[in-house]
C-alpha positions as CSV (number, residue, x, y, z in Angstrom):
1,M,0.0,0.0,0.0
2,A,1.4,3.3,-1.1
3,T,2.1,5.7,1.7
4,N,1.1,9.4,1.1
5,V,4.0,11.5,1.8
6,T,3.2,15.1,2.3
7,E,5.9,17.4,1.1
8,P,6.9,20.1,3.6
9,K,5.4,23.3,2.6
10,Q,7.9,25.8,1.5
11,T,8.2,28.6,4.1
12,E,7.4,32.0,2.6
13,P,10.3,34.4,3.2
14,T,9.7,37.1,5.7
15,A,8.7,40.3,4.0
16,S,10.5,42.5,6.5
17,L,13.9,40.7,5.9
18,E,13.4,40.9,2.1
19,N,12.5,44.6,2.3
20,K,15.5,45.2,4.5
21,D,17.8,43.6,1.9
22,V,16.4,45.6,-0.9
23,S,16.5,48.8,1.1
24,S,20.1,48.0,2.1
25,T,21.0,47.4,-1.6
26,N,19.4,50.8,-2.5
27,T,21.3,52.6,0.2
28,T,24.6,51.0,-0.8
29,V,24.2,51.8,-4.5
30,S,23.0,55.3,-3.7
31,S,25.9,56.0,-1.3
32,E,28.4,54.7,-3.8
33,I,27.0,56.9,-6.6
34,L,26.8,59.9,-4.3
35,E,30.4,59.5,-3.2
36,T,31.6,59.1,-6.8
37,T,29.6,62.2,-7.8
38,E,31.1,64.2,-5.0
39,D,34.6,63.1,-5.8
40,S,34.2,64.1,-9.5
41,H,32.8,67.6,-8.7
42,V,35.4,69.0,-6.3
43,D,35.0,72.5,-7.7
44,E,31.2,72.8,-7.0
45,G,30.0,75.4,-4.6
46,P,27.7,74.9,-1.6
47,H,24.4,75.5,-3.5
48,M,25.3,72.8,-6.1
49,V,26.3,70.4,-3.4
50,H,23.0,71.0,-1.6
51,L,21.1,70.4,-4.9
52,R,22.9,67.1,-5.4
53,Q,22.2,66.1,-1.8
54,A,18.5,67.0,-2.3
55,L,18.4,64.9,-5.5
56,H,20.1,62.1,-3.8
57,K,17.5,62.1,-1.0
58,T,14.7,62.2,-3.5
59,I,16.1,59.3,-5.5
60,K,16.6,57.3,-2.3
61,K,12.9,57.8,-1.4
62,C,11.7,56.8,-4.9
63,I,13.9,53.7,-5.1
64,G,12.9,52.9,-1.5
65,A,9.3,52.7,-2.6
66,A,10.2,49.7,-4.8
67,R,9.8,47.3,-1.9
68,Y,9.9,43.5,-2.3
69,T,6.4,43.2,-0.8
70,R,4.9,45.3,-3.7
71,F,6.5,42.9,-6.2
72,A,5.4,39.9,-4.2
73,K,1.8,41.0,-4.3
74,S,1.9,41.6,-8.1
75,Y,3.9,38.4,-8.8
76,K,2.5,35.9,-6.3
77,F,3.4,32.9,-8.4
78,A,7.1,33.9,-8.4
79,H,7.0,34.9,-4.7
80,Q,5.6,31.5,-3.8
81,K,7.7,29.3,-6.1
82,K,11.0,31.1,-6.4
83,P,11.3,34.0,-3.9
84,Q,15.0,34.2,-4.2
85,A,14.9,34.7,-7.9
86,L,12.3,37.4,-7.6
87,K,14.4,39.0,-4.8
88,S,17.4,39.0,-7.2
89,I,15.3,40.6,-9.9
90,V,14.0,43.3,-7.6
91,K,17.5,44.0,-6.5
92,Q,18.8,44.3,-10.1
93,F,15.8,46.4,-11.0
94,A,16.5,48.8,-8.1
95,E,20.2,49.0,-9.1
96,N,19.5,49.6,-12.8
97,L,16.8,52.2,-12.0
98,Q,19.1,54.0,-9.6
99,S,21.9,54.1,-12.2
100,E,19.6,55.3,-15.0
101,I,18.1,58.1,-12.9
102,E,21.6,59.2,-11.8
103,K,22.8,59.3,-15.5
104,E,19.7,61.3,-16.6
105,L,20.2,63.8,-13.7
106,E,23.9,64.2,-14.5
107,L,23.1,64.7,-18.2
108,M,20.5,67.3,-17.2
109,I,23.0,69.1,-15.0
110,T,25.5,69.2,-17.8
111,E,23.1,70.3,-20.5
112,E,21.6,73.1,-18.4
113,N,25.1,74.2,-17.3
114,L,23.9,74.2,-13.7
115,V,27.4,74.0,-12.1
116,P,28.7,77.3,-13.4
117,L,25.3,79.0,-12.7
118,F,25.3,77.8,-9.1
119,N,28.9,78.8,-8.6
120,E,28.1,82.2,-10.0
121,L,25.2,82.4,-7.6
122,D,27.5,81.5,-4.7
123,Q,30.0,84.2,-5.8
124,Q,27.2,86.8,-6.0
125,I,26.0,85.9,-2.5
126,K,29.5,86.1,-1.2
127,D,30.1,89.5,-2.8
128,A,26.7,90.9,-1.8
129,P,26.7,93.6,1.0
130,P,25.8,92.4,4.5
131,K,22.1,92.2,5.3
132,S,20.6,95.2,7.0
133,D,19.3,94.9,10.6
134,T,16.0,96.4,9.5
135,P,13.4,93.7,9.4
136,A,11.8,93.0,6.1
137,W,8.2,94.0,5.5
138,R,5.6,91.5,6.4
139,P,1.8,91.8,6.0
140,S,0.0,92.9,9.2
141,G,-3.3,91.3,8.4
142,N,-5.0,94.6,7.8
143,P,-5.2,95.0,4.0
144,E,-6.1,98.7,4.2
145,R,-3.1,99.5,6.4
146,D,-0.8,97.3,4.3
147,I,-1.8,98.9,1.0
148,T,-1.5,102.3,2.6
149,S,2.2,101.6,3.3
150,H,2.7,100.5,-0.3
151,I,0.9,103.5,-1.7
152,M,2.9,105.8,0.6
153,Q,6.1,104.4,-0.9
154,A,4.9,105.2,-4.4
155,K,3.7,108.7,-3.3
156,L,7.1,109.4,-1.7
157,K,8.9,108.5,-4.9
158,E,6.5,110.7,-6.9
159,K,7.1,113.5,-4.4
160,E,10.9,113.1,-4.9
161,R,10.4,113.3,-8.7
162,L,8.2,116.4,-8.5
163,Q,10.7,118.0,-6.1
164,F,13.5,117.4,-8.5
165,L,11.5,118.9,-11.4
166,L,10.6,121.9,-9.2
167,K,14.3,122.4,-8.4
168,Q,15.1,122.3,-12.1
169,V,12.4,124.9,-12.8
170,E,13.5,127.2,-10.0
171,D,17.2,127.0,-11.1
172,E,16.1,127.9,-14.7
173,N,14.0,130.8,-13.3
174,V,17.1,132.1,-11.4
175,K,19.2,131.9,-14.6
176,L,16.5,133.8,-16.6
177,H,16.2,136.4,-13.9
178,E,19.9,137.0,-13.8
179,A,20.0,137.2,-17.7
180,L,17.1,139.7,-17.6
181,L,18.7,141.8,-14.9
182,T,21.9,142.0,-17.0
183,R,20.0,143.0,-20.1
184,K,18.0,145.6,-18.1
185,Q,21.2,147.1,-16.8
186,H,22.7,147.3,-20.3
187,L,19.5,149.1,-21.6
188,L,19.6,151.6,-18.7
189,K,23.3,152.3,-19.4
190,T,22.5,152.8,-23.1
191,Q,19.6,155.0,-22.3
192,Q,21.8,157.2,-20.1
193,E,24.4,157.6,-22.8
194,I,21.7,158.7,-25.3
195,T,20.3,161.2,-22.8
196,D,23.7,162.6,-22.1
197,K,24.4,163.1,-25.8
198,L,21.0,164.7,-26.4
199,N,21.7,167.1,-23.5
200,M,25.0,168.0,-25.1
201,F,23.4,168.7,-28.4
202,E,20.7,170.8,-26.8
203,Q,23.4,172.8,-24.9
204,A,25.3,173.3,-28.1
205,A,22.1,174.5,-29.9
206,E,21.4,177.0,-27.0
207,D,24.9,178.3,-27.2
208,C,24.6,178.8,-30.9
209,D,21.4,180.8,-30.4
210,K,23.1,183.2,-28.1
211,I,25.8,184.2,-30.6
212,P,24.9,187.2,-32.8
213,G,24.5,186.6,-36.5
214,T,27.2,189.1,-37.5
215,E,29.7,187.3,-35.4
216,I,28.7,184.0,-36.9
217,R,29.1,185.4,-40.5
218,H,32.5,186.9,-39.5
219,L,33.7,183.5,-38.1
220,L,32.5,181.7,-41.2
221,S,34.4,184.2,-43.5
222,N,37.5,183.8,-41.4
223,L,37.2,180.0,-41.7
224,G,36.8,180.4,-45.4
225,H,39.9,182.5,-45.7
226,T,41.8,180.1,-43.6
227,A,40.8,177.2,-45.7
228,S,41.8,179.0,-48.9
229,D,45.2,179.9,-47.6
């Protein structure tokens, strides 16, 4: 009589251990790539370094989401029959995905010329004047008062512009007044000279009227004889 031998049921691998292995793999690959990246970019400034660290953390979270349990739920037949093979596939998938993402990001950084741009940003921040102790403006929660402060700034700028224009007009008026005063003084001087000459002619005419006619004729005849000699 044949004896029914019950094969021992294959024990399903513990999900937590498998997830730990995949996570450990992702962390190892991510750390190696980050160290390689940091070594190859020794001239990068702090902002570029912070960007790479942020990208590294983001990639780590994305790859960490590819847990073994997710694949086990989707591929139950493989999880039940060959869990070690599925585990190896998940591990390779995580490594390849990590590598491709890193390559794409590195290509993007190169094409967008981010390293020089971030280094220039670091230099501008370094060369910028120190920050003022005056606190920056913040909304008070009262829209009317907040907009009043903004309108006041615009009005103050407009006031400065009008004051500048007024100063220009006043300076021009002063120049015109000085030019007008000079011209007026010149006209008064010319008028005085004409008056003096007219007075001289009038005095000469009065003197001529006082001389008798016989004397004038005698003087004219003497002048004629003098001219002929």
